N, CA, C and O atoms as a CHARMM CRD file, in Angstrom:
* protein
*
  284
    1    1 MET  N     14.20000  -6.22100   0.00300 PROA 1      0.00000
    2    1 MET  CA    13.25700  -5.63400   0.27200 PROA 1      0.00000
    3    1 MET  C     13.39800  -4.01600  -0.31300 PROA 1      0.00000
    4    1 MET  O     14.51800  -3.52500  -0.16800 PROA 1      0.00000
    5    2 SER  N     12.60000  -3.36000  -0.80800 PROA 2      0.00000
    6    2 SER  CA    12.60200  -2.24200  -1.06900 PROA 2      0.00000
    7    2 SER  C     12.54600  -1.28700  -0.00600 PROA 2      0.00000
    8    2 SER  O     11.85200  -1.60200   0.96100 PROA 2      0.00000
    9    3 THR  N     13.31400   0.15000   0.02100 PROA 3      0.00000
   10    3 THR  CA    13.29800   0.91700   1.25300 PROA 3      0.00000
   11    3 THR  C     12.31700   2.10100   0.59200 PROA 3      0.00000
   12    3 THR  O     11.55900   2.65300   1.38800 PROA 3      0.00000
   13    4 ASN  N     12.28800   2.40200  -0.38700 PROA 4      0.00000
   14    4 ASN  CA    11.27400   3.51900  -1.08400 PROA 4      0.00000
   15    4 ASN  C      9.87500   3.27300  -0.97900 PROA 4      0.00000
   16    4 ASN  O      9.46800   2.11600  -1.08500 PROA 4      0.00000
   17    5 PRO  N      8.99200   4.33800  -0.76000 PROA 5      0.00000
   18    5 PRO  CA     7.62100   4.21000  -0.45600 PROA 5      0.00000
   19    5 PRO  C      6.87800   3.39300  -1.48700 PROA 5      0.00000
   20    5 PRO  O      6.13300   2.44300  -1.24500 PROA 5      0.00000
   21    6 VAL  N      7.24700   3.99300  -2.90700 PROA 6      0.00000
   22    6 VAL  CA     6.93000   3.34800  -4.18000 PROA 6      0.00000
   23    6 VAL  C      6.95100   1.67300  -4.24800 PROA 6      0.00000
   24    6 VAL  O      6.02500   0.93700  -4.58900 PROA 6      0.00000
   25    7 GLY  N      8.29500   1.30500  -3.81900 PROA 7      0.00000
   26    7 GLY  CA     8.79700   0.06900  -3.71800 PROA 7      0.00000
   27    7 GLY  C      8.01000  -0.85600  -3.05600 PROA 7      0.00000
   28    7 GLY  O      7.56000  -1.92200  -3.47700 PROA 7      0.00000
   29    8 ARG  N      7.87700  -0.24700  -1.79800 PROA 8      0.00000
   30    8 ARG  CA     7.13400  -0.92100  -0.44100 PROA 8      0.00000
   31    8 ARG  C      5.66900  -1.19500  -0.98300 PROA 8      0.00000
   32    8 ARG  O      5.12400  -2.29300  -1.09300 PROA 8      0.00000
   33    9 PHE  N      5.19500  -0.03700  -1.27500 PROA 9      0.00000
   34    9 PHE  CA     3.55700   0.14100  -1.65400 PROA 9      0.00000
   35    9 PHE  C      3.38300  -1.29700  -2.66400 PROA 9      0.00000
   36    9 PHE  O      2.64900  -2.23700  -2.35700 PROA 9      0.00000
   37   10 LEU  N      4.27800  -1.23000  -4.00500 PROA 10     0.00000
   38   10 LEU  CA     4.06500  -2.42400  -4.96700 PROA 10     0.00000
   39   10 LEU  C      4.21400  -3.62800  -4.30700 PROA 10     0.00000
   40   10 LEU  O      3.44600  -4.55700  -4.55900 PROA 10     0.00000
   41   11 ALA  N      5.28400  -3.75700  -3.32800 PROA 11     0.00000
   42   11 ALA  CA     5.22100  -4.98000  -2.79000 PROA 11     0.00000
   43   11 ALA  C      4.35500  -5.47700  -2.06100 PROA 11     0.00000
   44   11 ALA  O      4.13900  -6.68900  -2.08200 PROA 11     0.00000
   45   12 ALA  N      3.65900  -4.59600  -1.23400 PROA 12     0.00000
   46   12 ALA  CA     2.31100  -5.07500  -0.37400 PROA 12     0.00000
   47   12 ALA  C      0.99500  -5.40100  -1.23000 PROA 12     0.00000
   48   12 ALA  O      0.02500  -5.97800  -0.73900 PROA 12     0.00000
   49   13 LEU  N      1.07200  -4.91300  -2.73500 PROA 13     0.00000
   50   13 LEU  CA    -0.15900  -5.24700  -3.34600 PROA 13     0.00000
   51   13 LEU  C      0.02800  -6.60900  -4.12200 PROA 13     0.00000
   52   13 LEU  O      1.07200  -7.06900  -4.58400 PROA 13     0.00000
   53   14 ASP  N     -1.15300  -7.10100  -4.14500 PROA 14     0.00000
   54   14 ASP  CA    -1.17200  -8.58600  -4.69900 PROA 14     0.00000
   55   14 ASP  C     -0.82900  -8.72500  -6.09700 PROA 14     0.00000
   56   14 ASP  O     -1.12600  -7.67400  -6.66400 PROA 14     0.00000
   57   15 PRO  N     -0.30000  -9.62300  -6.94900 PROA 15     0.00000
   58   15 PRO  CA     0.43600  -9.50500  -8.37500 PROA 15     0.00000
   59   15 PRO  C     -0.51100  -8.79900  -9.37600 PROA 15     0.00000
   60   15 PRO  O     -0.08000  -7.98700 -10.19500 PROA 15     0.00000
   61   16 GLU  N     -1.92200  -9.16400  -9.27000 PROA 16     0.00000
   62   16 GLU  CA    -2.77200  -8.23200 -10.36800 PROA 16     0.00000
   63   16 GLU  C     -2.72600  -7.02700 -10.30300 PROA 16     0.00000
   64   16 GLU  O     -2.63100  -6.39100 -11.35300 PROA 16     0.00000
   65   17 HSD  N     -2.77700  -6.39400  -9.11700 PROA 17     0.00000
   66   17 HSD  CA    -2.92400  -5.06600  -8.59100 PROA 17     0.00000
   67   17 HSD  C     -1.30700  -4.35000  -8.74200 PROA 17     0.00000
   68   17 HSD  O     -1.07800  -3.21500  -9.15700 PROA 17     0.00000
   69   18 ARG  N     -0.37800  -5.27900  -8.31700 PROA 18     0.00000
   70   18 ARG  CA     1.13400  -4.84600  -8.73500 PROA 18     0.00000
   71   18 ARG  C      1.34300  -4.17200 -10.19200 PROA 18     0.00000
   72   18 ARG  O      1.75900  -3.06000 -10.51400 PROA 18     0.00000
   73   19 ASP  N      0.84900  -5.38200 -11.01400 PROA 19     0.00000
   74   19 ASP  CA     1.10700  -5.07500 -12.37000 PROA 19     0.00000
   75   19 ASP  C      0.47800  -3.96600 -13.03600 PROA 19     0.00000
   76   19 ASP  O      0.98500  -3.44300 -14.02800 PROA 19     0.00000
   77   20 THR  N     -0.91800  -3.48100 -12.38300 PROA 20     0.00000
   78   20 THR  CA    -1.63200  -2.53800 -13.00800 PROA 20     0.00000
   79   20 THR  C     -1.18800  -1.11100 -12.46300 PROA 20     0.00000
   80   20 THR  O     -1.25900  -0.08200 -13.13500 PROA 20     0.00000
   81   21 VAL  N     -0.68700  -1.19100 -11.05800 PROA 21     0.00000
   82   21 VAL  CA    -0.19300   0.13100 -10.62900 PROA 21     0.00000
   83   21 VAL  C      1.17800   0.16300 -11.12100 PROA 21     0.00000
   84   21 VAL  O      1.63700   1.23400 -11.51800 PROA 21     0.00000
   85   22 GLY  N      1.70300  -0.63100 -11.13200 PROA 22     0.00000
   86   22 GLY  CA     3.40300  -0.53000 -11.75300 PROA 22     0.00000
   87   22 GLY  C      3.24300  -0.14200 -13.38700 PROA 22     0.00000
   88   22 GLY  O      4.27200   0.13500 -14.00400 PROA 22     0.00000
   89   23 GLY  N      2.05300  -0.12700 -14.02200 PROA 23     0.00000
   90   23 GLY  CA     1.99500   0.53200 -15.28900 PROA 23     0.00000
   91   23 GLY  C      1.81400   1.82500 -15.45400 PROA 23     0.00000
   92   23 GLY  O      2.13000   2.42800 -16.48000 PROA 23     0.00000
   93   24 ARG  N      1.12800   2.49800 -14.13300 PROA 24     0.00000
   94   24 ARG  CA     0.56200   3.99600 -14.32700 PROA 24     0.00000
   95   24 ARG  C      1.97600   4.60700 -14.14800 PROA 24     0.00000
   96   24 ARG  O      3.03000   4.04700 -13.84800 PROA 24     0.00000
   97   25 PRO  N      1.65800   6.17000 -14.46800 PROA 25     0.00000
   98   25 PRO  CA     2.75900   6.77500 -14.29100 PROA 25     0.00000
   99   25 PRO  C      3.34400   6.98700 -12.91200 PROA 25     0.00000
  100   25 PRO  O      2.65800   6.85100 -11.89900 PROA 25     0.00000
  101   26 ARG  N      4.63100   7.32500 -12.88900 PROA 26     0.00000
  102   26 ARG  CA     5.20900   7.26200 -11.36300 PROA 26     0.00000
  103   26 ARG  C      4.89200   8.49100 -10.54400 PROA 26     0.00000
  104   26 ARG  O      5.21500   8.37800  -9.36200 PROA 26     0.00000
  105   27 GLN  N      4.35100   9.60900 -10.88200 PROA 27     0.00000
  106   27 GLN  CA     3.45200  10.33900 -10.01500 PROA 27     0.00000
  107   27 GLN  C      2.28600   9.66700  -9.53600 PROA 27     0.00000
  108   27 GLN  O      2.16900   9.65200  -8.31100 PROA 27     0.00000
  109   28 GLU  N      1.40600   9.11500 -10.20100 PROA 28     0.00000
  110   28 GLU  CA     0.16300   8.50600  -9.55100 PROA 28     0.00000
  111   28 GLU  C      0.80200   7.39900  -8.88100 PROA 28     0.00000
  112   28 GLU  O      0.07700   7.00800  -7.96600 PROA 28     0.00000
  113   29 GLN  N      1.84900   6.75500  -8.97300 PROA 29     0.00000
  114   29 GLN  CA     2.40500   5.61500  -8.12200 PROA 29     0.00000
  115   29 GLN  C      2.72200   6.11200  -6.93500 PROA 29     0.00000
  116   29 GLN  O      2.47100   5.48100  -5.90800 PROA 29     0.00000
  117   30 GLU  N      3.46300   7.60700  -6.91600 PROA 30     0.00000
  118   30 GLU  CA     3.80400   8.35600  -5.60200 PROA 30     0.00000
  119   30 GLU  C      2.78500   8.75600  -4.86600 PROA 30     0.00000
  120   30 GLU  O      2.88200   8.91400  -3.64900 PROA 30     0.00000
  121   31 ARG  N      1.71900   8.95500  -5.53100 PROA 31     0.00000
  122   31 ARG  CA     0.72600   9.47500  -4.99500 PROA 31     0.00000
  123   31 ARG  C     -0.30500   8.33100  -3.95400 PROA 31     0.00000
  124   31 ARG  O     -0.91300   8.54600  -2.90500 PROA 31     0.00000
  125   32 LEU  N     -0.19800   7.42600  -4.56300 PROA 32     0.00000
  126   32 LEU  CA    -0.81200   6.20000  -4.10600 PROA 32     0.00000
  127   32 LEU  C      0.07000   5.53700  -2.63800 PROA 32     0.00000
  128   32 LEU  O     -0.41900   5.17200  -1.56900 PROA 32     0.00000
  129   33 ALA  N      1.22400   5.55100  -2.98600 PROA 33     0.00000
  130   33 ALA  CA     2.17600   5.09300  -1.93300 PROA 33     0.00000
  131   33 ALA  C      2.01000   6.06100  -0.87900 PROA 33     0.00000
  132   33 ALA  O      1.95000   5.63800   0.27500 PROA 33     0.00000
  133   34 ALA  N      1.91600   7.46600  -1.13500 PROA 34     0.00000
  134   34 ALA  CA     1.80700   8.25800  -0.00900 PROA 34     0.00000
  135   34 ALA  C      0.47200   8.34300   0.88300 PROA 34     0.00000
  136   34 ALA  O      0.41600   8.76800   2.03700 PROA 34     0.00000
  137   35 ALA  N     -0.55100   7.86800   0.13700 PROA 35     0.00000
  138   35 ALA  CA    -1.85900   7.52900   0.60100 PROA 35     0.00000
  139   35 ALA  C     -1.68900   6.31400   1.44000 PROA 35     0.00000
  140   35 ALA  O     -2.21000   6.26300   2.55400 PROA 35     0.00000
  141   36 TRP  N     -0.99600   5.34700   0.96500 PROA 36     0.00000
  142   36 TRP  CA    -0.86100   3.81700   1.62400 PROA 36     0.00000
  143   36 TRP  C      0.15100   4.44000   3.07700 PROA 36     0.00000
  144   36 TRP  O     -0.35800   4.29300   4.18800 PROA 36     0.00000
  145   37 GLU  N      1.19900   4.94200   3.00300 PROA 37     0.00000
  146   37 GLU  CA     1.94100   5.47900   4.17900 PROA 37     0.00000
  147   37 GLU  C      0.88200   6.26600   5.19800 PROA 37     0.00000
  148   37 GLU  O      0.98200   6.05000   6.40600 PROA 37     0.00000
  149   38 ARG  N      0.00300   7.05900   4.76500 PROA 38     0.00000
  150   38 ARG  CA    -1.16500   7.92100   5.76300 PROA 38     0.00000
  151   38 ARG  C     -2.17100   6.71400   6.24400 PROA 38     0.00000
  152   38 ARG  O     -2.63200   6.75700   7.38500 PROA 38     0.00000
  153   39 GLU  N     -2.47300   5.73000   5.43300 PROA 39     0.00000
  154   39 GLU  CA    -3.41400   4.81400   6.01000 PROA 39     0.00000
  155   39 GLU  C     -2.73500   3.99100   6.98400 PROA 39     0.00000
  156   39 GLU  O     -3.22200   3.71000   8.07900 PROA 39     0.00000
  157   40 LEU  N     -1.35900   3.52700   6.48200 PROA 40     0.00000
  158   40 LEU  CA    -0.62300   2.60300   7.91300 PROA 40     0.00000
  159   40 LEU  C     -0.42000   3.52100   9.00000 PROA 40     0.00000
  160   40 LEU  O     -0.63700   2.95500  10.07200 PROA 40     0.00000
  161   41 ALA  N     -0.11300   4.62300   9.11700 PROA 41     0.00000
  162   41 ALA  CA     0.42800   5.46800  10.16200 PROA 41     0.00000
  163   41 ALA  C     -1.10900   5.99300  10.77400 PROA 41     0.00000
  164   41 ALA  O     -1.04100   6.53600  11.87700 PROA 41     0.00000
  165   42 ALA  N     -2.16500   5.90800  10.30100 PROA 42     0.00000
  166   42 ALA  CA    -3.41000   6.68100  11.07200 PROA 42     0.00000
  167   42 ALA  C     -4.63400   5.51700  11.50600 PROA 42     0.00000
  168   42 ALA  O     -5.59600   5.81000  12.21600 PROA 42     0.00000
  169   43 ASP  N     -4.44000   4.43700  11.05000 PROA 43     0.00000
  170   43 ASP  CA    -5.28100   3.47300  11.51800 PROA 43     0.00000
  171   43 ASP  C     -4.89400   2.58000  12.70500 PROA 43     0.00000
  172   43 ASP  O     -3.87700   1.89000  12.63300 PROA 43     0.00000
  173   44 ASP  N     -5.60500   2.57300  13.69800 PROA 44     0.00000
  174   44 ASP  CA    -5.24400   1.86800  15.12500 PROA 44     0.00000
  175   44 ASP  C     -5.48000   0.21500  14.75200 PROA 44     0.00000
  176   44 ASP  O     -4.90100  -0.61900  15.44800 PROA 44     0.00000
  177   45 GLU  N     -6.24600  -0.16400  13.76500 PROA 45     0.00000
  178   45 GLU  CA    -6.41000  -1.62200  13.79200 PROA 45     0.00000
  179   45 GLU  C     -5.10300  -2.13000  12.99100 PROA 45     0.00000
  180   45 GLU  O     -4.47500  -3.16500  13.21000 PROA 45     0.00000
  181   46 LEU  N     -4.87500  -1.25800  12.11900 PROA 46     0.00000
  182   46 LEU  CA    -3.43300  -1.77300  11.35500 PROA 46     0.00000
  183   46 LEU  C     -2.28900  -1.76500  12.47400 PROA 46     0.00000
  184   46 LEU  O     -1.41600  -2.62900  12.40800 PROA 46     0.00000
  185   47 ASP  N     -2.27000  -0.95300  13.35200 PROA 47     0.00000
  186   47 ASP  CA    -1.04300  -1.01900  14.37600 PROA 47     0.00000
  187   47 ASP  C     -1.05400  -2.53000  14.84700 PROA 47     0.00000
  188   47 ASP  O     -0.18200  -3.37200  14.63500 PROA 47     0.00000
  189   48 THR  N     -2.30500  -2.68500  15.57200 PROA 48     0.00000
  190   48 THR  CA    -2.29000  -4.00700  15.88600 PROA 48     0.00000
  191   48 THR  C     -2.15100  -5.21500  14.93900 PROA 48     0.00000
  192   48 THR  O     -1.72100  -6.29900  15.33200 PROA 48     0.00000
  193   49 LEU  N     -2.47100  -5.01700  13.89100 PROA 49     0.00000
  194   49 LEU  CA    -2.15000  -6.08300  12.90400 PROA 49     0.00000
  195   49 LEU  C     -0.76400  -6.10100  12.40300 PROA 49     0.00000
  196   49 LEU  O     -0.24200  -7.13000  11.97600 PROA 49     0.00000
  197   50 ASP  N     -0.16100  -4.94300  12.45800 PROA 50     0.00000
  198   50 ASP  CA     1.26500  -4.76600  12.28600 PROA 50     0.00000
  199   50 ASP  C      2.09300  -5.51100  13.35000 PROA 50     0.00000
  200   50 ASP  O      3.08600  -6.17500  13.05500 PROA 50     0.00000
  201   51 GLU  N      1.71500  -5.38900  14.37000 PROA 51     0.00000
  202   51 GLU  CA     2.56200  -6.07300  15.68200 PROA 51     0.00000
  203   51 GLU  C      2.58000  -7.66100  15.42900 PROA 51     0.00000
  204   51 GLU  O      3.41700  -8.43700  15.89100 PROA 51     0.00000
  205   52 LEU  N      1.48400  -7.99100  14.59700 PROA 52     0.00000
  206   52 LEU  CA     1.30900  -9.73500  14.27500 PROA 52     0.00000
  207   52 LEU  C      2.06500  -9.76000  13.15500 PROA 52     0.00000
  208   52 LEU  O      3.13800 -10.36100  13.20300 PROA 52     0.00000
  209   53 SER  N      1.69000  -9.17700  12.05800 PROA 53     0.00000
  210   53 SER  CA     2.26800  -9.36200  10.88900 PROA 53     0.00000
  211   53 SER  C      2.37500  -7.97800  10.10700 PROA 53     0.00000
  212   53 SER  O      1.38200  -7.40100   9.66300 PROA 53     0.00000
  213   54 PRO  N      3.45700  -7.58500  10.00400 PROA 54     0.00000
  214   54 PRO  CA     3.64600  -6.46000   9.24800 PROA 54     0.00000
  215   54 PRO  C      3.49200  -6.46000   7.58500 PROA 54     0.00000
  216   54 PRO  O      3.20100  -5.46300   6.92500 PROA 54     0.00000
  217   55 PRO  N      3.69300  -7.49800   7.17000 PROA 55     0.00000
  218   55 PRO  CA     3.23200  -7.84400   5.60100 PROA 55     0.00000
  219   55 PRO  C      1.65900  -7.77000   5.43000 PROA 55     0.00000
  220   55 PRO  O      1.01000  -7.30600   4.49300 PROA 55     0.00000
  221   56 ALA  N      1.26200  -8.32700   6.53600 PROA 56     0.00000
  222   56 ALA  CA    -0.48100  -8.41700   6.34400 PROA 56     0.00000
  223   56 ALA  C     -1.02400  -7.11000   6.62400 PROA 56     0.00000
  224   56 ALA  O     -1.99000  -6.68600   5.99000 PROA 56     0.00000
  225   57 ALA  N     -0.40800  -6.38300   7.62200 PROA 57     0.00000
  226   57 ALA  CA    -0.84100  -4.94800   7.62000 PROA 57     0.00000
  227   57 ALA  C     -0.60200  -4.05300   6.56600 PROA 57     0.00000
  228   57 ALA  O     -1.35300  -3.09700   6.37200 PROA 57     0.00000
  229   58 GLU  N      0.55100  -4.32300   5.74500 PROA 58     0.00000
  230   58 GLU  CA     0.76500  -3.31300   4.76500 PROA 58     0.00000
  231   58 GLU  C      0.20000  -3.80900   3.31000 PROA 58     0.00000
  232   58 GLU  O      0.22500  -3.12700   2.28500 PROA 58     0.00000
  233   59 ALA  N     -0.33700  -5.20000   3.43900 PROA 59     0.00000
  234   59 ALA  CA    -1.16600  -5.75500   2.18400 PROA 59     0.00000
  235   59 ALA  C     -2.68700  -4.94300   2.58200 PROA 59     0.00000
  236   59 ALA  O     -3.29900  -4.36700   1.68300 PROA 59     0.00000
  237   60 GLU  N     -3.09800  -4.95600   3.68300 PROA 60     0.00000
  238   60 GLU  CA    -4.32500  -4.49200   4.04200 PROA 60     0.00000
  239   60 GLU  C     -4.73700  -2.91400   3.49200 PROA 60     0.00000
  240   60 GLU  O     -5.69700  -2.46400   2.86500 PROA 60     0.00000
  241   61 ALA  N     -3.46200  -2.31300   4.08100 PROA 61     0.00000
  242   61 ALA  CA    -3.46800  -0.86100   4.00300 PROA 61     0.00000
  243   61 ALA  C     -3.58800  -0.60400   2.32700 PROA 61     0.00000
  244   61 ALA  O     -4.25400   0.35900   1.94700 PROA 61     0.00000
  245   62 ALA  N     -2.93800  -1.47500   1.35200 PROA 62     0.00000
  246   62 ALA  CA    -2.60700  -1.09400   0.03200 PROA 62     0.00000
  247   62 ALA  C     -4.18500  -1.74500  -0.30300 PROA 62     0.00000
  248   62 ALA  O     -4.77400  -1.13800  -1.19800 PROA 62     0.00000
  249   63 ARG  N     -4.84400  -2.77100   0.24000 PROA 63     0.00000
  250   63 ARG  CA    -6.20800  -2.79800  -0.50000 PROA 63     0.00000
  251   63 ARG  C     -7.06100  -1.67300  -0.05900 PROA 63     0.00000
  252   63 ARG  O     -7.93300  -1.48300  -0.90800 PROA 63     0.00000
  253   64 ARG  N     -7.14000  -0.95200   0.81500 PROA 64     0.00000
  254   64 ARG  CA    -7.82300   0.09800   1.54700 PROA 64     0.00000
  255   64 ARG  C     -7.57700   1.38900   0.41400 PROA 64     0.00000
  256   64 ARG  O     -8.50000   2.11300   0.04000 PROA 64     0.00000
  257   65 VAL  N     -6.54200   1.48700   0.07700 PROA 65     0.00000
  258   65 VAL  CA    -6.10100   2.61800  -0.82300 PROA 65     0.00000
  259   65 VAL  C     -6.78600   2.37400  -2.11900 PROA 65     0.00000
  260   65 VAL  O     -7.54100   3.21100  -2.61300 PROA 65     0.00000
  261   66 LEU  N     -6.50500   1.14600  -2.70800 PROA 66     0.00000
  262   66 LEU  CA    -7.14300   0.84100  -4.12900 PROA 66     0.00000
  263   66 LEU  C     -8.70000   0.82700  -4.10900 PROA 66     0.00000
  264   66 LEU  O     -9.49200   1.22200  -4.96400 PROA 66     0.00000
  265   67 GLY  N     -8.90700   0.27400  -2.92100 PROA 67     0.00000
  266   67 GLY  CA   -10.53300   0.32600  -2.76300 PROA 67     0.00000
  267   67 GLY  C    -11.07800   1.78400  -2.97500 PROA 67     0.00000
  268   67 GLY  O    -11.91700   2.06700  -3.82900 PROA 67     0.00000
  269   68 ARG  N    -10.51300   2.66700  -2.11000 PROA 68     0.00000
  270   68 ARG  CA   -10.86600   3.93600  -2.50800 PROA 68     0.00000
  271   68 ARG  C    -10.70200   4.55800  -3.79300 PROA 68     0.00000
  272   68 ARG  O    -11.53600   5.28300  -4.33500 PROA 68     0.00000
  273   69 GLU  N     -9.58100   4.23300  -4.24700 PROA 69     0.00000
  274   69 GLU  CA    -9.32600   4.72200  -5.88700 PROA 69     0.00000
  275   69 GLU  C    -10.42500   4.24800  -6.83100 PROA 69     0.00000
  276   69 GLU  O    -10.73300   4.93800  -7.80300 PROA 69     0.00000
  277   70 SER  N    -11.10700   2.92600  -6.53200 PROA 70     0.00000
  278   70 SER  CA   -11.90100   2.46900  -7.52300 PROA 70     0.00000
  279   70 SER  C    -13.47800   2.60100  -7.31200 PROA 70     0.00000
  280   70 SER  O    -14.42300   2.21200  -7.99900 PROA 70     0.00000
  281   71 GLY  N    -13.39700   3.37900  -5.95900 PROA 71     0.00000
  282   71 GLY  CA   -14.98600   3.91800  -5.98200 PROA 71     0.00000
  283   71 GLY  C    -15.56600   3.49500  -4.82800 PROA 71     0.00000
  284   71 GLY  O    -16.74500   3.76300  -4.59600 PROA 71     0.00000
């Protein structure tokens, strides 16, 4: 498992989005990973989910970040 934020963010994405985001410039990947980390830290619902399933909480936060990106 990757310990860098971009690697962790990419791992939390579904395969289709992972490929799409992985093809973006590194600076954009870092921006999305930072937004993802903020989402994980700020949302109380994700804290509860994280206690039950950390991968599920990370995947949900990734979906939220990409959802905001697409509109």
